[in-house]
C-alpha positions in Angstrom: 1.5 -19.3 -26.6 1.8 -15.7 -25.5 1.8 -15.0 -21.7 -1.2 -13.2 -20.4 -0.9 -9.5 -20.1 -1.3 -9.6 -16.3 1.7 -11.9 -16.1 3.8 -9.7 -18.3 2.9 -6.6 -16.3 3.8 -8.4 -13.1 7.2 -9.3 -14.4 7.8 -5.7 -15.5 6.8 -4.4 -12.1 9.0 -6.9 -10.4 11.9 -5.8 -12.6 11.2 -2.1 -11.8 11.2 -2.6 -8.0 14.2 -4.9 -8.0 16.2 -2.2 -9.8 15.0 0.4 -7.3 15.6 -1.8 -4.2 19.3 -0.8 -3.5 18.3 2.9 -3.5 14.7 2.7 -2.2 15.4 3.6 1.4 17.8 6.4 0.5 15.2 8.0 -1.8 12.2 7.7 0.5 13.6 7.2 4.0 14.1 10.9 4.8 11.0 12.3 3.1 8.9 14.1 5.8 5.6 13.4 4.1 6.4 9.8 3.6 7.2 9.5 7.3 3.9 11.2 8.0 2.1 8.7 5.8 3.8 5.7 7.4 2.8 6.9 10.9 -0.8 7.4 9.8 -1.0 3.9 8.3 0.7 2.3 11.4 -1.7 4.1 13.8 -4.6 2.8 11.7 -3.3 -0.8 11.8 -2.4 -0.7 15.5 -6.0 -0.4 16.5 -6.7 -3.9 15.1 -3.7 -5.7 16.5 -3.6 -7.7 19.7 -0.5 -8.8 21.6 1.8 -10.9 19.4 -0.5 -10.7 16.3 0.4 -12.8 13.2 0.6 -10.5 10.2 0.8 -11.3 6.5 2.3 -8.4 4.6 1.8 -8.2 0.9 4.3 -6.2 -1.3 6.5 -5.7 1.8 9.3 -3.9 -0.1 12.4 -3.3 1.9 10.5 -4.1 5.1 10.1 -0.7 6.9 6.7 -1.7 8.1 7.6 -5.3 8.8 10.4 -4.1 11.1 8.2 -1.6 12.9 5.6 -4.2 13.7 8.2 -6.9 14.6 9.9 -4.4 17.0 6.4 -4.0 18.6 6.2 -7.8 19.4 4.2 -9.0 16.4 5.2 -11.7 13.8 5.3 -10.6 10.2 5.5 -12.8 7.2 6.8 -10.4 4.7 6.0 -11.3 1.1 7.0 -9.6 -2.2 7.5 -10.5 -5.8 10.8 -8.6 -6.0 13.9 -10.6 -5.1 15.8 -7.3 -4.8 13.4 -6.0 -2.2 13.6 -9.2 -0.2 17.4 -9.2 -0.3 17.4 -5.7 1.2 15.0 -6.7 3.9 17.1 -9.8 4.8 20.0 -7.5 5.5 18.0 -5.3 7.8 16.4 -7.8 10.1 19.4 -8.9 12.2 18.0 -9.6 15.7 14.4 -9.8 14.5 14.7 -13.2 12.7 12.2 -14.7 15.2 9.6 -12.1 14.4 10.0 -11.7 10.6 9.8 -14.4 8.0 10.1 -13.9 4.3 8.7 -15.5 1.1 8.9 -14.6 -2.6 5.3 -14.8 -3.6 3.0 -12.8 -5.9 -0.2 -11.6 -4.2 -2.1 -12.9 -7.3 -0.9 -16.4 -6.3 -1.7 -16.6 -2.6 -2.9 -20.2 -3.1 0.7 -21.1 -3.5 1.9 -19.4 -0.3 3.9 -21.8 1.8 3.2 -20.0 5.1 -0.5 -20.5 5.4 -1.0 -18.8 8.8 -3.8 -18.4 9.8 -3.2 -14.7 10.2 -4.8 -12.0 12.4 -4.2 -9.3 9.8 -3.5 -9.2 6.1 -1.8 -5.9 5.2 -0.8 -4.1 2.0 0.7 -0.6 2.1 1.3 2.2 -0.3 -0.6 1.1 -3.4 1.2 -2.2 -4.0 -2.2 -3.6 -5.1 -2.6 -0.8 -7.6 0.0 -2.7 -9.7 -2.5 -5.4 -10.8 -5.7 -5.5 -12.8 -6.5 -8.8 -11.0 -7.5 -7.4 -7.6 -10.4 -9.7 -7.3 -8.0 -12.7 -7.7 -5.8 -11.2 -4.9 -8.7 -10.7 -2.5 -10.1 -14.2 -3.2 -6.9 -15.6 -1.7 -7.5 -13.9 1.7 -10.2 -16.2 3.1 -8.1 -19.3 3.6 -5.3 -17.3 5.2 -7.2 -15.2 7.6 -8.6 -16.2 11.0 -12.3 -15.7 11.7 -12.6 -12.2 13.2 -9.3 -11.2 11.5 -8.7 -7.9 9.7 -7.6 -6.8 6.3 -6.0 -3.3 5.9 -5.2 -2.0 2.4 -3.7 1.3 1.3 -5.0 2.1 -2.2 -4.8 4.9 -4.8 -8.4 6.0 -5.7 -9.6 7.2 -9.1 -9.8 10.8 -7.9 -7.1 12.8 -6.0 -7.9 16.4 -5.2 -4.2 17.4 -5.2 -3.5 15.8 -8.6 -6.6 17.4 -10.2 -5.4 20.8 -9.0 -2.2 20.3 -11.0 -4.4 21.2 -14.0 -4.0 24.8 -13.1 -0.2 24.4 -13.4 -0.5 23.0 -16.8 0.2 19.4 -15.8 -2.7 18.0 -17.7 -1.3 14.4 -18.0 -0.9 14.1 -14.3 -4.1 15.9 -13.5 -6.2 13.4 -15.5 -4.2 10.2 -15.4 -6.5 8.5 -12.8 -9.7 9.3 -14.8 -8.6 7.2 -17.8 -7.1 4.1 -16.1 -9.6 1.5 -17.3 -6.8 -0.2 -19.3 -4.1 0.8 -16.9 -1.9 3.9 -16.6 1.7 3.8 -17.5 4.2 4.1 -14.7 8.0 3.8 -14.6 10.7 3.2 -12.1 14.4 3.1 -12.8 13.6 3.2 -16.6 11.3 0.1 -16.4 7.7 0.7 -17.5 4.7 -1.2 -16.2 1.0 -0.3 -15.7 -1.1 0.5 -12.7 -4.9 0.8 -12.0 -6.9 2.9 -9.6 -9.7 1.6 -7.3 -12.4 3.5 -5.5 -13.6 2.3 -2.0 -16.9 1.0 -3.4 -15.0 -1.3 -5.7 -12.9 -2.7 -2.9 -16.0 -3.3 -0.7 -17.7 -5.1 -3.6 -14.7 -7.3 -4.2 -14.3 -8.2 -0.5 -17.9 -9.5 -0.5 -20.5 -10.3 2.2 -18.0 -12.3 4.3 -16.3 -9.1 5.3 -17.5 -6.0 7.1 -15.9 -2.6 6.3 -14.9 -1.2 9.7 -12.9 1.9 8.8 -11.9 4.1 5.9 -9.8 7.3 6.1 -8.2 9.5 3.5 -4.4 9.9 3.3 -3.0 13.0 1.8 -6.4 14.6 1.2 -5.3 17.9 2.6 -1.6 17.2 3.1 0.1 17.2 -0.3 1.4 14.0 -1.9 5.0 13.2 -1.1 6.1 13.8 -4.8 5.6 17.5 -4.3 9.2 17.9 -3.2 10.2 19.7 -0.1 6.7 21.0 0.7 7.0 20.2 4.4 10.4 21.9 4.6 9.5 25.0 2.6 6.1 25.5 4.2 6.5 24.0 7.7 3.8 26.0 9.4 1.3 25.3 6.6 2.3 21.6 6.6 1.6 21.4 10.4 -1.8 23.1 9.9 -2.7 20.7 7.1 -1.7 17.6 9.2 -4.0 18.8 12.1 -6.8 19.6 9.7 -6.5 16.2 7.9 -6.5 14.4 11.3 -9.9 15.9 12.1 -11.4 15.3 8.6 -9.8 12.0 7.5 -12.9 9.9 8.1 -15.5 12.4 6.9 -16.9 12.8 3.4 -15.5 13.7 1.0 -12.0 13.7 2.5 -12.0 10.0 3.2 -11.9 9.1 -0.4 -10.3 12.0 -2.4 -6.7 11.8 -1.1 -3.6 10.5 -2.8 -4.5 7.3 -1.0 -7.1 5.9 1.3 -6.7 3.4 4.1 -9.5 0.9 4.3 -10.0 -2.0 6.8 -12.4 -4.9 6.9 -13.1 -7.6 9.5 -13.8 -11.2 8.5 -17.2 -12.2 9.9 
């Protein structure tokens, strides 16, 4: 019997990120816009954390966020499907072993998670959840892991990105329209390994979360600030970059900017 497409895609994504793991921090660690994005996400999450919160992180990668939250006194259970990413994280957490635990687990199989919590926050950063077409299955696993009154924060790629659409005027038609035609998944590749990803608007996330969760916040990320793949923008146009950061800070939660960025950050509270 052939394996389901979702399982095949998951294995392909795992292979891609495992191949990238040894160079991930070198590629992205010094990118000014990625640092800006991480700071924005962390500031958003911090408003929902109490002292020594218990955090379940999905698609934790090499653990940059897990380490940040652990250094601020929280406990993070860092999960990922990629053995390579988990291996890199393990090497980085010396001195933080009491605040960071690890587990290889797909977010589509949270019912098999060994560390059941319960957690104060479930967190997924930088579009990890865009790598599945079974987002409803992922979200259905939250309820038994999250405390009453706990929070869920997800960083998702929407179906429309203003910056990407503007690439139409530079002749990059494929990039400009790739989010519009993602019903059956859009091809992505890392380190020569291909897999598929999907895009989700906030209304879809809200519907999947269901009536047991109240949406408490949404903000656009890189709505005015350009995506990080526009190389060296911040360095070449430092004054403009600074202006866009300030402008985005004021408009991030307003329509239409809250949902037309490269990403949006959306948070829910369990009733």
